[in-house]
Structure formats: structure tokens, C-alpha cells
N, C-alpha and C positions, 0 to 999 in steps of 0.2 A: 562583513560579519562582525558582530559585537565581540569584545574580548571575552575570553573564557577563563574561569578559574583553572589553576594549574592541575587540579584533580579531575577535570572534566574532558571527555571526548564528545565532540559534536558530530552527529550523523544526520545528513540531509538525504532523504529518500524520495526519488521520483518514481511513482508507481501508478498503475492503472488497476482498479479493482476488477476489471474484466479480463485481466491478464493472469492466467493460472500460474505462470512462472513467478509472478510477483507474490502470489500467495505462498508458494514454496520458498521463495527468497525470504519472506517475512518469518516463516517458521524457523528457518536456519539462522537468521539474524537473532531471533529471540533466544535460541539456544546459546549462541555466543554471548549475548548480553547477560544471560543468567549465570554463565560460567565466570564472567569477569566483573560482576556487580560488586564483589567484595574488594576489588582492586582499584576501581575507578568509577566515577559518576558518568552517566550518559545523558546527553541532551539530544533527543531524537525528534526530528521534524519531518513530517510527510508533506510532499508536494504533489498536486494533481497532474495527471497526464492521461490523455485520452487517445488510445491507439486507433480506435475506429469510431469517431464521433458521429458517423452516419448510421450507426446501429439504430434500429427502430426505437423511437422514444419510449415505447412500452416494453422494450426488451424483445429478444427473439428466442424462440425455443432452441434448446441446446443442439439437437441433432440437425434441425433445419439450418441453423447458422453455420455449423461445421460443413454441411453439404454445400451450402452456398459459397463459402469461402475456400474450402480445400477439397471438396468432393466427398469427404467422409470424416469421421472422428478417429480414424486409425492412429493418427499422430499422438493422441492422448494416452496411448498404452505406455509409452516410454515415460511420459510425464507422470502418470500415476505411480509407476514403479519407482521413479526417482524420488517423488515426494513422500511416499508412504513411511520410510524410516524416520522422517522428521515430523510426522504428525499431520501432513497434508494428505489425507486419505481419499478425498474427493468422493465421499460416501453417498452424496445426494446432490448432484450437479445437474440442474434442469434448465437453467436459463443463461443466456449470454446478455448481460445487461447493457443498457445505455447508462454510463456512469456519471453523467453531469450532476444529477441531484444527489447521488451517493457521495460524490466529492464535496458537495455543499455540506452534507451532514458531517463528513470527516472534518471539514474546516470549522464547523460549529462546535464539534467535540473538542477540537484543539483549543478553541477560544475559551472553553471551560475546563481546560487542563486535562482533557481525556482524549487527546489526539491518537496516541498509540492504541489505547483501549478501543476507540471507535473504529479504527482501521481493522483491528482484529475481529471485532464483532461483525463488520460488514463482510470480510472475507469468509468467516465461518457460515454466515447466512447464505452466501452464494454457493459455496463449494461443499458444505457439509449438511446443509439443511434444506436445499432445494428452493431457496428464496429468490425472489425477483426484486433486486434493489433499484430497478428502474422506477418502481411505483412509490408514490409518496406515502400511501398508507403503510407499506412495509417499512419504509424508512422512519416513519413516525413511531411505529411500534418499537423499533430498535432504539430510537432516541429516548423513548420513555424507559426502556430497560436500563439505559445508561444514565438515567435520571438527569437528562439535559433539560434545563428550564425553558419553557415556552417553545419547545421544539416543533410542535405542530404548526404554530403560527409562523415560525421561521420558514419551515418548508413550504408552506402555502404562499409565501411572499416570493419576491424575486431577489431577496437579499443573498449575496454571495455568488450569484450566477455569473456576473461579469468578471468577478475576481478569479473564479475557476477558469473561465475561458482565457483570460489574460495570462494567468500563470501557465496554462497549457501551451499557449502560443510562445511565451517567453522561453520555456524549456526547449521547445523545438527550434525556434528561430534565433534566439540569442545565446543559449547555452549549448546548442548543437547536440542535444540529447535526442537520439533517434531510435533507441530501444530501451525498454525497461524490464526489470527494475534496474535502477542506477543509484549507487550509494556514494556520497561524498563524505569522507571522514577527515576530521581535522582536530587539532589540539591547541592548547594555549600558546605553544611555541610557533604557531602558524605553519606547522607541517600539515600537508594535505595529500590525500591520495583518493583515487576513484576506483570503484569496483563496479563492473557492469555484468548484468545477468544474475541468475539464481545461484550465487556462489555457495560452495559448501561451507560448513561450519568452520573448518580449519582455515579457510581463506579469511574469514572475519577475524579469527583469533590471531592470525599472523599480522593483520592490519592493526589490531588493537595493541599487540606487542610493540609495534613500531611507534605507536602514539602514546604509550604510557609515559608519565613523567619520570624523571630520574629518581631512583630509590635512594 
């Protein structure tokens, strides 16, 4: 990891856009970031992870996927109740996407300085707007909204595909990450800690307190 300025906390996030708990986790992380932004700078980097890369390339309808995997979508009741106070309302969740190309768009957004913003836009499209981010036209529309240059040509190419697959394999095989979201938090003093799962806002705040530079 490159050296950090004393006033910066680095956060590496491994996340799958098809993971609803990752969406909840991002909402909670954002709340904590907002509360601490006057105390410290943050450098947030998102890394791709694919829980179910065998999902149909065109995505799968929400209820059909839930029935295939778990028999029903009953498990989402607790998820929705948990996420609602933090702004993850799941108001229009219609698709379970294959996230390969969505992760490519996220990487392209990061390349243009909009990584966190791109992740947020993708999550909202899936869970609040009924969008299917498996599809290149959907992703191109989001990329244009984000004003990413030449995004249509990028998506139609194979650029970034192997990088997503390699990073996904690296997370699973080398970093031993087997559930997401996963957050690695570090500071300039090389203090590090890991948080796994959709932690509550207070958990992030406690982590940030440990990482703050001496006053």
C-alpha cells in the first residue's frame, strides 16, 4: 500500500453489486464518512467481487432467482427492515444481475475519479429503480449520467473484463475473502483493521476513532 498522508484514512471495500447487504453496508459507510469528513480525509477504493458468477449473463428476475436459490424471498424481510433506517429502502428491486459488466463500469468510473459515485449509482439502479445492470445499454445510460467519457465504446469492448475476473479470483484465493461486504481500514501509521458484513454506523465510527491521527 502506498504511504498515506497523516490526515488520511484509507478504506478498501470488497463488494458485489448483486449483494443487497453490500448496498446496506455502503449506505452505513456513507453515513459514517459524512460524520467524520470534518476530522479526516478518506481515500475509498472499491474492489470487485462476484458471489454468483454463474448468474445468467442477462440477469435473472428477482423472484425467480430467489426461488431457485432459497425457495422464496422470505429472507429479504429482515434485510429490508434493517436497511430502511439507513436509506436502503429496496423500493423497486426487480432483477438479480450478473455483475461482470457492472464491475467494469465501476472500474471505469474509478479511473475517471468517480469510483464511489459510480458504485452508488449502480446500487440505486438495482435496488431503488428496478434496473438490470447486467445489460450494456443500462450501464451505458448510467455512464452517460455520470459523464464518463467514451463509456459506450468502453462497455462494448472487452477492456477491463480480465481485470475484474482476476481481482475477483485474487480476493477469494489470495486474500481469503469469502463473504462481502468486507472493509479494510488503514492509516498512515500502518494501523489496520478489518470489518466484515454490513456493519452498523457506530462500528465504522469506532474504527475511524482508532485510526484518527493524534490531535
